[in-house]
C-alpha positions as CSV (number, residue, x, y, z in Angstrom):
1,M,21.8,0.2,5.8
2,C,21.1,0.7,2.3
3,A,24.0,0.6,-0.2
4,G,24.7,3.6,-2.5
5,A,22.8,4.1,-5.8
6,L,23.9,4.3,-9.4
7,A,25.6,7.3,-10.3
8,G,9.9,18.9,-21.0
9,L,8.6,16.9,-17.6
10,G,4.9,17.0,-17.1
11,L,3.5,18.9,-14.3
12,L,0.3,17.4,-12.7
13,T,-2.4,19.7,-11.4
14,Q,-5.5,18.6,-9.4
15,A,-7.9,18.9,-12.5
16,T,-5.1,16.8,-14.3
17,L,-5.5,14.0,-11.8
18,V,-9.3,14.1,-11.9
19,H,-9.3,14.4,-15.8
20,A,-6.6,12.4,-16.5
21,G,-7.9,11.5,-20.1
22,P,-8.7,8.3,-21.7
23,G,-6.1,5.9,-19.5
24,V,-2.9,7.4,-21.0
25,D,-1.2,8.4,-17.7
26,W,-0.8,6.7,-14.3
27,P,-0.9,9.9,-12.3
28,A,-1.1,8.5,-8.8
29,Y,-0.2,5.7,-6.6
30,N,-3.2,3.7,-7.3
31,N,-4.0,5.7,-10.8
32,D,-7.0,7.6,-9.4
33,Y,-8.3,8.7,-6.1
34,M,-10.6,5.9,-5.6
35,G,-8.0,3.2,-5.4
36,Q,-9.4,1.2,-8.5
37,R,-6.0,0.4,-10.1
38,Y,-7.6,-0.1,-13.9
39,Q,-6.3,1.2,-16.9
40,R,-8.4,2.0,-19.7
41,L,-6.0,0.6,-22.3
42,K,-5.8,-2.3,-24.6
43,Q,-3.0,-1.9,-26.9
44,I,-1.6,-4.9,-25.0
45,N,-4.4,-7.5,-25.1
46,T,-5.2,-11.1,-24.3
47,K,-4.4,-12.0,-28.0
48,N,-1.0,-10.6,-27.8
49,V,0.4,-10.2,-24.4
50,A,2.6,-13.2,-25.0
51,E,4.6,-11.1,-27.2
52,L,5.8,-8.8,-24.6
53,K,9.4,-7.8,-24.6
54,E,11.8,-6.1,-22.2
55,I,12.1,-2.3,-23.5
56,C,14.8,-1.2,-20.8
57,R,15.6,-1.6,-17.4
58,V,17.9,0.1,-14.6
59,Q,19.1,-0.9,-11.4
60,L,18.5,2.2,-8.8
61,Q,20.1,1.0,-5.7
62,E,21.6,-1.9,-4.1
63,G,20.5,-3.7,-1.0
64,C,17.5,-2.0,-0.2
65,P,13.4,-3.1,0.3
66,F,12.0,-1.9,-3.0
67,Q,8.2,-1.2,-2.9
68,T,7.3,1.7,-4.3
69,G,4.3,2.1,-6.8
70,P,5.5,4.4,-10.1
71,V,3.9,7.3,-11.1
72,V,3.6,8.4,-14.9
73,I,2.8,11.5,-16.1
74,D,3.3,13.1,-19.7
75,G,6.2,10.7,-20.4
76,V,7.8,10.8,-17.0
77,M,8.0,8.5,-14.5
78,Y,8.5,9.1,-11.0
79,L,9.6,6.5,-7.9
80,T,11.0,5.7,-4.9
81,T,14.0,3.9,-3.0
82,A,14.0,4.4,1.4
83,R,15.6,7.7,0.8
84,L,16.2,8.3,-3.2
85,T,13.7,9.9,-5.8
86,F,13.9,9.2,-9.3
87,A,12.5,10.9,-12.4
88,L,12.9,8.8,-15.4
89,D,11.8,8.5,-19.0
90,A,8.8,6.3,-18.8
91,A,9.7,4.7,-22.3
92,T,13.6,4.4,-22.2
93,C,14.5,4.5,-18.4
94,K,16.9,7.3,-18.7
95,E,17.5,9.0,-16.0
96,K,16.3,13.0,-15.6
97,W,17.1,13.7,-12.1
98,R,17.3,12.3,-8.5
99,H,17.4,13.3,-5.2
100,A,18.8,11.7,-2.2
101,H,17.4,12.5,1.2
102,E,20.2,13.3,3.9
103,S,19.4,13.6,7.5
104,A,21.4,12.8,10.6
105,R,18.6,10.8,12.0
106,E,18.5,7.0,11.2
107,D,15.7,5.0,9.2
108,V,13.2,3.4,11.6
109,W,12.5,1.0,8.5
110,P,14.0,1.6,5.0
111,V,10.7,1.2,3.0
112,N,9.0,4.2,0.6
113,R,5.9,3.1,-1.7
114,G,6.1,6.1,-4.0
115,V,5.2,9.7,-4.2
116,A,2.1,12.5,-4.7
117,V,2.7,14.6,-7.7
118,I,0.6,17.8,-7.4
119,N,1.2,21.7,-8.3
120,G,4.5,21.2,-9.8
121,R,5.7,19.4,-6.8
122,V,6.6,15.6,-5.8
123,I,6.0,14.7,-2.6
124,R,7.1,11.8,-0.4
125,G,7.8,10.7,3.4
126,T,10.8,9.2,4.3
127,P,12.0,5.9,6.7
128,D,13.1,8.8,9.3
129,G,9.8,10.7,9.8
130,H,10.2,13.8,7.1
131,L,8.1,14.9,4.6
132,L,9.7,16.2,1.4
133,A,8.3,18.4,-1.6
134,L,10.7,18.4,-4.4
135,D,10.7,20.4,-7.5
136,A,9.1,18.1,-10.4
137,Q,11.3,19.7,-13.4
138,S,14.5,19.3,-11.5
139,G,14.4,17.4,-8.4
140,A,15.4,20.6,-5.9
141,L,14.2,20.3,-2.6
142,I,11.4,22.9,-2.0
143,W,10.4,22.4,1.4
144,Q,10.8,19.3,4.2
145,N,9.0,19.0,7.4
146,M,10.0,16.7,10.2
147,V,6.4,15.3,11.0
148,G,7.4,11.9,12.8
149,E,9.6,11.3,15.7
150,S,12.2,8.4,14.5
151,L,13.3,8.2,18.2
152,L,9.8,6.8,18.9
153,G,9.7,4.6,15.9
154,E,7.8,6.9,13.8
155,F,8.2,7.1,9.9
156,L,6.2,7.8,6.5
157,S,6.1,4.6,4.3
158,G,3.1,5.0,2.3
159,A,2.4,7.4,-1.0
160,P,1.0,10.7,0.3
161,V,-2.3,12.1,-1.5
162,G,-2.3,15.7,-2.9
163,W,-5.8,17.3,-3.5
164,N,-7.1,20.6,-2.9
165,G,-4.1,22.5,-2.0
166,L,-3.4,19.7,0.7
167,V,-1.1,16.6,0.8
168,F,-2.4,13.8,3.0
169,T,-0.1,11.2,5.0
170,A,0.1,9.1,8.3
171,T,2.4,7.7,10.6
172,A,3.5,4.5,10.4
173,G,5.1,2.1,13.2
174,S,2.6,0.1,14.9
175,D,4.9,-2.6,15.7
176,W,7.2,0.1,17.5
177,G,4.7,1.0,19.9
178,V,3.5,4.7,18.2
179,R,0.4,6.6,18.7
180,G,-0.6,6.6,15.1
181,R,-2.1,9.8,13.4
182,V,-3.5,11.4,10.0
183,M,-2.2,14.9,8.9
184,A,-2.9,17.0,6.2
185,F,-0.5,19.6,5.0
186,D,-0.5,22.7,2.9
187,V,1.2,21.9,-0.5
188,L,2.7,25.1,-1.2
189,T,4.1,25.6,2.2
190,G,4.3,22.1,4.2
191,R,2.7,23.8,7.1
192,E,0.4,21.3,8.9
193,V,-3.3,21.9,8.6
194,W,-4.9,19.2,10.6
195,R,-4.5,15.9,12.4
196,F,-6.7,12.9,13.3
197,D,-5.4,10.7,16.1
198,T,-5.7,7.0,15.4
199,I,-5.4,6.2,18.9
200,P,-8.0,8.3,21.1
201,T,-7.0,9.7,24.4
202,G,-8.6,12.0,26.9
203,D,-12.0,13.4,25.8
204,Q,-11.5,12.0,22.0
205,P,-14.4,9.8,21.1
206,G,-13.5,6.1,21.2
207,A,-10.8,7.0,23.9
208,E,-13.0,4.7,26.5
209,T,-12.2,1.6,24.3
210,W,-8.7,1.8,26.0
211,Q,-9.5,0.7,29.5
212,N,-5.7,1.1,30.4
213,K,-5.1,4.4,29.5
214,K,-1.8,4.4,29.7
215,S,-1.8,1.7,27.2
216,A,-3.4,3.8,24.5
217,L,-0.2,6.2,24.6
218,T,2.1,3.3,23.0
219,G,-1.4,1.9,21.3
220,G,0.0,1.6,17.6
221,G,-2.5,2.6,15.0
222,G,-0.1,3.3,12.2
223,S,-1.0,3.3,8.8
224,W,1.6,1.4,6.4
225,S,0.4,2.6,2.6
226,T,-1.5,4.9,0.6
227,L,-5.1,6.5,1.3
228,S,-8.1,6.5,-0.8
229,L,-10.4,9.9,-1.6
230,D,-14.0,10.4,-2.7
231,I,-13.7,13.7,-4.2
232,T,-17.4,14.1,-4.7
233,T,-18.1,13.9,-0.7
234,G,-14.4,15.0,0.7
235,E,-14.0,11.5,2.2
236,L,-10.7,10.3,3.1
237,F,-10.5,6.6,3.3
238,V,-7.5,5.6,6.0
239,P,-6.6,1.9,6.7
240,V,-5.7,2.0,10.4
241,G,-2.9,-0.8,11.3
242,N,-2.4,-3.0,14.4
243,P,-2.4,-2.5,18.0
244,A,0.4,-2.5,20.0
245,P,1.9,-4.6,21.5
246,D,1.2,-7.1,19.1
247,M,0.5,-10.3,20.9
248,F,-0.2,-9.1,24.6
249,P,-3.9,-7.9,24.2
250,E,-4.3,-8.3,28.1
251,Y,-2.1,-5.3,28.2
252,R,-4.2,-3.3,26.6
253,P,-7.8,-4.4,27.6
254,G,-11.2,-2.8,25.3
255,D,-11.5,-2.7,21.7
256,N,-8.8,-0.6,20.9
257,L,-10.2,2.0,18.7
258,Y,-9.2,2.7,16.0
259,T,-6.7,-0.3,15.2
260,D,-7.7,-3.0,12.7
261,S,-10.3,-0.4,11.2
262,L,-11.2,1.5,8.1
263,V,-11.4,5.3,9.3
264,V,-13.4,7.4,7.1
265,L,-12.4,11.5,7.6
266,D,-13.6,14.8,6.2
267,A,-10.5,15.6,4.0
268,R,-11.1,19.2,4.5
269,T,-11.1,19.1,8.3
270,G,-9.8,15.8,9.7
271,A,-13.3,15.5,11.8
272,L,-14.1,11.8,12.0
273,K,-17.1,10.9,9.5
274,W,-17.6,7.0,10.5
275,Y,-15.4,4.0,10.8
276,H,-15.7,0.0,10.4
277,Q,-13.2,-2.0,12.9
278,V,-12.6,-5.4,11.5
279,K,-10.9,-6.9,14.6
280,A,-11.3,-5.6,18.2
281,N,-8.5,-6.3,20.9
282,D,-6.5,-7.8,18.1
283,G,-3.4,-9.9,19.3
284,I,-2.4,-11.6,16.0
285,D,-1.2,-8.8,13.9
286,H,-4.6,-8.9,11.4
287,D,-4.1,-5.2,10.5
288,L,-5.0,-3.1,7.5
289,G,-2.5,-2.4,5.5
290,A,-3.6,-1.7,2.0
291,A,-5.9,1.2,0.5
292,P,-9.4,0.6,-0.1
293,T,-11.2,0.6,-3.3
294,L,-14.3,2.6,-4.0
295,F,-16.8,2.4,-6.7
296,R,-20.6,2.8,-7.4
297,S,-22.4,-0.4,-8.6
298,P,-24.8,-0.5,-11.8
299,D,-27.6,0.1,-9.6
300,I,-26.2,3.2,-7.9
301,Q,-24.9,1.7,-4.6
302,D,-21.7,3.3,-3.7
303,I,-19.5,0.6,-2.0
304,V,-15.9,0.5,-0.3
305,V,-13.9,-3.2,-0.6
306,F,-11.0,-3.5,1.5
307,G,-8.6,-6.4,2.0
308,G,-6.7,-7.0,5.4
309,K,-3.8,-9.3,6.8
310,D,-6.7,-11.6,8.3
311,G,-7.3,-12.9,4.9
312,F,-10.5,-11.3,4.2
313,V,-11.9,-8.8,1.6
314,T,-14.8,-6.7,3.0
315,A,-17.3,-4.5,1.2
316,I,-19.5,-1.7,2.9
317,D,-22.3,0.0,1.8
318,R,-21.3,3.7,2.4
319,A,-24.8,4.8,2.9
320,T,-25.7,2.4,5.3
321,R,-22.3,1.5,6.7
322,K,-23.2,-2.1,6.8
323,P,-21.2,-4.8,5.8
324,I,-22.2,-6.4,2.5
325,Y,-20.0,-9.6,2.3
326,R,-16.8,-10.7,3.6
327,T,-14.9,-13.4,1.5
328,A,-11.5,-15.2,2.4
329,V,-8.9,-15.0,-0.4
330,T,-6.3,-17.2,1.3
331,T,-6.0,-20.1,3.7
332,I,-7.9,-19.3,6.7
333,D,-7.6,-21.0,10.3
334,N,-7.9,-20.2,13.8
335,V,-8.2,-16.4,13.2
336,T,-9.9,-15.6,16.3
337,A,-7.4,-17.3,18.5
338,R,-5.2,-15.4,21.0
339,P,-1.6,-15.5,22.0
340,T,-0.4,-17.8,24.6
341,E,2.8,-18.7,26.2
342,A,3.1,-22.0,24.6
343,G,2.0,-20.1,21.0
344,V,-1.1,-20.7,18.6
345,H,-0.8,-21.5,14.9
346,V,-3.0,-19.4,12.8
347,C,-3.6,-18.8,8.8
348,P,-2.6,-16.2,7.8
349,G,0.4,-15.5,9.8
350,L,2.6,-12.6,10.5
351,L,3.1,-11.7,7.1
352,G,0.0,-13.6,5.7
353,G,-3.4,-11.9,3.8
354,V,-3.6,-9.0,1.9
355,E,-0.5,-6.4,2.6
356,W,0.2,-3.1,1.5
357,N,-1.2,-3.5,-2.0
358,G,-5.3,-3.1,-2.5
359,G,-7.6,-4.3,-5.0
360,S,-8.1,-3.5,-8.5
361,Y,-11.7,-2.8,-9.5
362,D,-13.1,-3.6,-13.4
363,P,-15.8,-1.8,-14.1
364,V,-16.6,-3.7,-17.4
365,N,-17.0,-7.1,-15.9
366,G,-17.7,-5.9,-12.4
367,S,-14.9,-7.9,-11.0
368,I,-12.4,-6.9,-8.0
369,Y,-9.2,-8.5,-7.9
370,F,-6.9,-8.9,-4.9
371,G,-3.6,-10.2,-4.3
372,A,-2.5,-12.5,-1.2
373,V,-0.2,-14.3,0.7
374,D,-0.7,-17.8,2.0
375,W,1.7,-18.4,4.8
376,C,0.8,-19.7,8.1
377,G,2.8,-18.8,11.5
378,T,2.8,-19.1,15.3
379,F,2.1,-16.2,17.7
380,K,3.6,-16.5,21.3
381,K,2.7,-13.9,24.2
382,G,5.8,-12.9,26.0
383,D,6.9,-9.6,28.0
384,A,5.2,-6.3,27.2
385,K,8.1,-4.2,28.0
386,Y,8.2,-0.8,26.2
387,V,11.3,0.6,25.0
388,A,11.1,3.7,22.9
389,G,12.5,2.9,19.3
390,E,12.2,-0.5,19.7
391,F,9.8,-3.4,18.5
392,F,7.1,-3.5,21.2
393,F,5.6,-6.9,20.1
394,G,5.1,-8.2,23.4
395,G,5.7,-11.9,22.4
396,E,7.4,-13.6,19.5
397,P,5.8,-14.4,15.9
398,T,7.5,-17.4,14.0
399,L,6.5,-18.2,10.2
400,D,6.1,-21.7,8.9
401,P,9.2,-22.5,6.8
402,P,9.5,-20.6,4.0
403,D,8.7,-23.2,1.0
404,Q,5.4,-23.4,2.6
405,A,4.7,-19.8,1.4
406,A,2.6,-19.1,-1.8
407,G,0.3,-16.6,-3.1
408,W,-3.0,-16.3,-4.6
409,V,-4.9,-13.6,-7.3
410,T,-8.5,-13.9,-6.6
411,S,-11.5,-12.5,-8.8
412,L,-14.3,-11.5,-7.2
413,N,-17.9,-10.4,-8.2
414,A,-17.3,-6.7,-6.8
415,V,-21.0,-6.2,-5.6
416,S,-21.9,-9.7,-4.2
417,G,-18.2,-11.0,-3.2
418,E,-18.7,-14.2,-5.0
419,V,-15.5,-15.7,-6.0
420,K,-15.0,-16.0,-10.0
421,W,-11.8,-17.6,-9.9
422,K,-8.5,-18.1,-8.1
423,Y,-4.9,-18.1,-9.5
424,K,-2.3,-19.8,-7.3
425,A,0.9,-18.3,-7.6
426,A,4.3,-20.1,-6.5
427,K,5.3,-17.3,-4.2
428,P,3.5,-14.9,-1.6
429,V,1.7,-12.0,-4.1
430,V,2.3,-8.6,-2.6
431,S,2.5,-6.3,-5.6
432,G,0.2,-4.1,-7.2
433,I,-2.5,-5.7,-9.1
434,T,-3.5,-4.2,-12.2
435,A,-6.6,-4.7,-14.3
436,T,-6.8,-3.5,-17.6
437,S,-9.6,-2.8,-20.6
438,G,-7.4,-5.1,-22.7
439,G,-8.9,-8.1,-20.6
440,L,-5.7,-8.7,-18.7
441,V,-4.7,-8.4,-14.9
442,F,-1.1,-7.9,-14.3
443,G,0.8,-8.8,-11.0
444,G,3.9,-11.1,-9.6
445,D,4.8,-12.6,-6.7
446,T,8.0,-12.7,-4.4
447,G,9.7,-15.4,-6.2
448,G,10.3,-12.8,-9.1
449,N,7.5,-13.8,-11.5
450,F,5.7,-11.2,-13.5
451,F,2.4,-12.6,-14.8
452,A,-0.5,-11.6,-17.1
453,L,-3.8,-13.5,-16.4
454,D,-7.1,-13.6,-18.4
455,S,-9.3,-11.2,-16.4
456,Q,-12.1,-13.4,-17.6
457,T,-10.8,-16.6,-16.4
458,G,-7.5,-15.8,-14.2
459,K,-5.7,-18.0,-17.1
460,P,-1.7,-17.3,-17.3
461,L,-1.3,-15.7,-20.5
462,Y,2.1,-14.4,-20.1
463,Q,5.1,-14.8,-17.4
464,L,8.5,-13.4,-16.9
465,A,11.0,-14.5,-14.3
466,T,12.6,-11.3,-13.5
467,Q,15.2,-12.5,-11.0
468,G,13.7,-9.9,-8.3
469,M,11.2,-10.1,-5.7
470,I,8.1,-8.1,-7.1
471,A,7.2,-6.4,-4.1
472,G,5.7,-3.0,-5.4
473,G,3.8,-1.6,-8.1
474,V,2.7,-3.3,-11.7
475,V,1.5,-0.1,-14.0
476,T,0.6,0.4,-17.6
477,Y,0.5,3.2,-19.5
478,Q,0.7,5.0,-22.8
479,T,3.1,7.6,-24.1
480,G,4.4,8.4,-27.5
481,G,1.2,6.2,-29.1
482,R,2.7,3.1,-27.2
483,Q,1.3,1.1,-24.4
484,Y,4.1,0.2,-22.0
485,V,4.1,-2.1,-18.3
486,A,6.5,-1.0,-15.8
487,L,7.2,-3.2,-12.9
488,T,9.4,-3.1,-9.8
489,S,11.6,-6.1,-9.3
490,G,14.4,-6.4,-6.6
491,N,13.5,-6.2,-2.9
492,V,16.1,-6.7,0.2
493,S,14.1,-7.1,3.6
494,R,15.5,-10.1,5.7
495,V,12.7,-9.8,8.6
496,T,9.8,-10.0,6.3
497,F,9.9,-11.6,2.4
498,G,13.6,-12.4,2.3
499,E,15.9,-11.1,-0.3
500,L,15.9,-11.7,-3.9
501,G,17.5,-9.1,-6.7
502,N,18.4,-5.3,-6.2
503,P,15.9,-2.6,-6.8
504,T,15.5,-2.5,-10.8
505,L,12.9,-1.0,-12.8
506,I,11.6,-3.1,-15.6
507,I,9.7,-1.7,-18.6
508,L,8.0,-4.1,-21.2
509,G,6.2,-3.5,-24.3
510,L,4.9,-4.9,-27.7
511,P,7.5,-5.2,-30.4
512,N,7.6,-2.5,-33.2
């Protein structure tokens, strides 16, 4: 369990997020609904980025995973740890308020990736399956709704999305054998408005892809991160995770919809509009864990681009729903393998590829940037015995030695998928990647190295050893006429990427 924490706010309306102005705030997990992670600021640029200095830092907790994506509105930053929510001054790190979620339920997995702020409310999920709405000015609890059954392994890890009086979220927990779902709630009351089951049963479309009907009840299909939204069409884009048991595909014959799929829903009703499955009957945990990026090309082609744990970036034409490209962004080997009792070696392994942070789209040079993990592993098939609330792997995954793990940042032509440049990081890259009008790409690795790259060439222009694993958001914003860069440092997750540092926010800026 995680250790205890250290002992004029702006209110975001729907209009604020849609018309956020010339890149001053960072009003949502990926900055905008479209998941573009691009900031139109250039006070910090290729010529002066080497002068960045630490403005402030604050340790928020001890002994916890720290994967939050900060949200910044009118000079106030909102961020989370597993059970704590904070509002801080975005220029000084000074705490304005904090809220501690208390529940008799134990955490399924002590991870949280951020908040949505809408109609004066800060909304977040919890690792024991609750959805909370807090007052943005005081942090007081307005409502809470138990929307996931933690005893079955259901929890909420992704940052919600708020729009049109609704807040959208999805249950995580594929590896525990949950039956995933996407849900919409009324922002004011917390009442559920609609739901979509990512594992269809009965007469639901796609149920026939689970030939063993019983296996669908524990089929996985959770969603780990945030979602993307096109407000012009009312389409909600949902990255759906792996099937369960992870390493025993014979237990669940069929294509196993809608696992390992990009699912597109009507945001108003939850009705399925279309989907694209990356891998059918997956046996090596190559799910989609990051929100996709939506953009319109110069020749007016609407495109969705997303990365997966299989190590590929895929682009789909939204009009024809046909793939445009599929480009590798890490080491690829044996990705069509199926687990055996002796074990199969695969690249990427269990923690490889694109994890829970997706792409950053630069409209100026037509590039899209992805961080990725280069780490192979072995998958062994075992027993497929389901026990509620426990891992339902159906086998044993192992990773190659940690000293063989590295990371990449890859720049692609966003329309064609052609690789423009690649930057190899010393350790895996699971952080948020952020491009700016200043010609920069910000990111970090699990070795604690924050970096700023030239967006045209990938050349490193600035590096900082933070002494803490960078596993969450890297964001940039302007307040009081000054541009800042904020990053999350310190992550403890022994089962995944190890432990380095304690949850700490670091804010950088140019010297006055």
